[in-house]
N, C-alpha and C positions, 0 to 999 in steps of 0.2 A: 204470651209475648204480648208485649206494648205495641198497639197502632203505628206503624211507620208506612204510611204512603209512599212516600218519597224514596224508600231503600232503592227502587228498580233504577232510579236515576245512578246511585254511585257503584252499579255493577256493570264493570267493563265487560261488554259482549267479548272482546277479543280473547279475553283471559279464558273465557269458557272454551271458546275456540281452540285456543292452545291445549287445556285438557282432553279435548277430545281428538287432537291430532296426537298428544303422547298415547292414549288409551289405543286409539287405531295402530300406531307402531308397533305395540307390543301385540296386538292381535294379529298383525301380517307376519311376524315373526313365528309366532306359532301355525299360523295359516300355510306357510311355506313348509309345515313339518307332516308328518303322519297326526292326523288327532286323533286322541282319546276321547270317548264319550261314554260320560254315566247318565244316569236317568234320576231324575227327582221323583219324589213319591205321586204326583200327577203325571208321569210318564213324559214328562218334556225332557229333553236334552241337556245336557250341561257339559260345558266343556272348560279347558284349563284357562283357555281366553276368556269365556266370561267370568271368570273367577280375577284374573288378571287385571284385565279393563275393569271391573268392580272397584279392585284397589286401588288403581291408579286416577281413577275420577274421584272417589271419596278422598282420597288424599289430597288432590288437586283443590277440590271444593273448599275443604276443611283449611286448607292453607290460605285462601282467600277470604275465609269467614269472618276475618275480623274486621268486618263492615260497621262501621258506628251507627248504632239503632239511635240514641238519643244526643249524645254530644262526642267530643273528640277521645274521651277516655273511657267508653263502655262500648267495646267490640260485640257485635252479635255472631254467633254461628249460627247459622242456619240447619236446621233439622233437614235429613235427608232419607228420601224414601227410595230404594232399589229394588229392581227385582230379585237380586243375589243377596240383598241384607236382610236382616233377623226381622221378623214378624213385629210391627208397631201396634199396640192397642188402638181402636178409633179413640177410647175414652182420653189418650194423649194425643194423639192427633189433631182430633177435632179443635183443638185450642191454636193452632199454628195459623198464622195469617200469612207466613211465607215458608216455602219449603222447595227445597230439590226433589225433581222426580227423575230420576234415570233407569235407563235400562243397557246395562253395559255392552251386550249384543241384542239388537233386536232381529229377528232371523237367523236364529243359530242352526235351523234344519239348512238354510241356504249357505250360511258358513260351513256346516259339514258337508256339503254336495259341492262345495268351492266353485259356485257360480258367482261370486261376487256380490251379490244383492243381501247383504247386511250391513247393519247400521250401529252406530254408536248414537246413543240419543242421551241429550242431558237438557231438562227443563226447569224452569223457577216457576213456580204455581203461587200466584196472589190471590186470597180469597177465593178459592177453588176455580179460577181461572188461569190457564195458561199465558205467561205475559213475556216468557224468554224462552227461545229453542235452540238447539243446534242440533242436527242430525248430520254425521260424517258416515259417508260410505268409504272405508279406506281401500278397498280394493278397487273402486272404481273411479277414486279421487276427486268424488264430489263432496262438496263443502255446502250446507245449509245453515242459514241461521237467521235468527230475527228476535228483534225486541220491541216491545209494544211502545208506540210514537214514533218508531225509526224506520220500520218496515222490513220486509223479508228479502232476502237476497240467496242466490245459487252461484259460488265461485265468484263473488262478488258484484254481478249482475243483479239489478231489482228485478222482482216479482211482481206480477207474473211476467214471465218473457214473452208468450203467446196468449190468444184470445179468440174465442169461437164465435164469430157474429153471426150463425146462421144453425144455432143449437137444434131448431125444429127440422131440419133437413137432415143433420149429422150430428152423432155425439161417439166422443172415444171414452170408453168405459175401461177403467183398470180394476183388476179383482186379483184375490189372493193366489200366489204360485202354488202353497203348499196348503192353504185352508180355504177353497172354494166350497162354499155350503151350497147344498139345493135351493134353500131360501134365496140366498145372493143369484143364483144362476136364474131363477124364476124371476127375480126382479130385474135383472138385466132383458130378460126376454120380452117382459112386458112393456117397456120403454117404448113411448109413443113419439116416434120420430122415423124418417125415412130409412136413415140407416145408421147403425150401429155397428161400432169396431171395438172388438174385446180384447183387451192386450193383459197378461199377466206381469206380475211382478212380486219381488219379494221384499218384507220387511217394512217399515214405514216408509220408504221410496213412495210406494201408494199415493200416501197423503200429500207427499213433497209433489208427485207429479199433477196433482189437482193444483196446487198452490202457483206451480210453474205454468201451468196451462196447457202443458204435453197431454194431459186428460181431463176431461169436462166433470166426469163423476167417479167417485169410488164408495161403493155400496158395502158395507159389511156386515152383513146379517149372520152374524157368527161371534161366538166368544172373543175378545180380548180384554185386557188387563190395562188399567189406565198408566202403567210405565211404558205400554206398547204404543200409545198414541199421544202423550204429553207434548212432547217435542215438536214432533211434525206437526199437532194441532196448534201451538204458537204459531211456527209458520203459516200455515193454512190460515190464520185468524189475520196475521199481519199483512198478507198477501190481497185480503180484501176477500176472502171466502171464509166459509164457515164449515165446522163438524156438528151436524144436525142429529139430535136421537131420532131413532126409527122405531115406532111402535107397531108391531104385527097386526093388531086390532085394525088399525088404521089404513095399513098398508101404503104408508106415505111418512117420508120425511117429515117431523113436527118442526116448529119455530123455535124448539128447545135447544140450545147447544151441550155439549156433553158439558158435565161438572166433573170436578174433581177434588179427592180426597173426602170419597162418601165412606160410609160405614163399611159397606162391601167395596172392593175396590174393583170388581168385574164390572167394565162398561156395557150399557146398554148397548144395542144392535144402533148403528148409524150409518149416515150418507155425508161423505164429503162433496160439496157444489158450490157455485155462486151463492151469493147472498142475493136473495129475492127482495 
């Protein structure tokens, strides 16, 4: 792929929002019925809604993929990496400058439980960094969106919405509702502040809570995949926060942010927090 650092400017964020809403509408039609669940090889759940959302998002992104790469006559269709798509070898992926990273439903377990805490995630990655993200929670009616250079928003309001001016006295920490690991709980218990309020939330909404300021920290000392975090990570970064890698040996977040399009699509452990 030829280098095209200005391509991001030509992408209309609202077109991506529209695609996410379209996928969300289809998901909610299935959500209203009895949900049939299958299980993938890794024992993670898969529903009709995951596949329908994937189909709608891929069709939508492909339809707007005629973005001019070098001139007005040469359209560029960006590659798409999806949780529900076919596996793409790293030998092919490593040459991507831009690509879409999508999770048709993040929080499928929450979808099955019908607690509303699931999201549609669409991210644009440029040189291994998330530069555009849309996270839509159709059951909650919340739309998060962000684009590098423009900022991050929740339902039209610029993020962050809240700021904790006394983190040394109190912290609000959000953790996974369905995947809280022992290591994550130990990290939270070891925080050096006068008081810690711990809340649980499903899906990529946890990263979005840090972006909006309703949570100060989101530690994830447990496995996730790149498509689980990419869209919300774009929102985190555009809000002035960061998703830092966490190395177990050091027992602390590093200055290194998450990196995308790795040979292994498994994320390292990470902590989402304000930039220091």
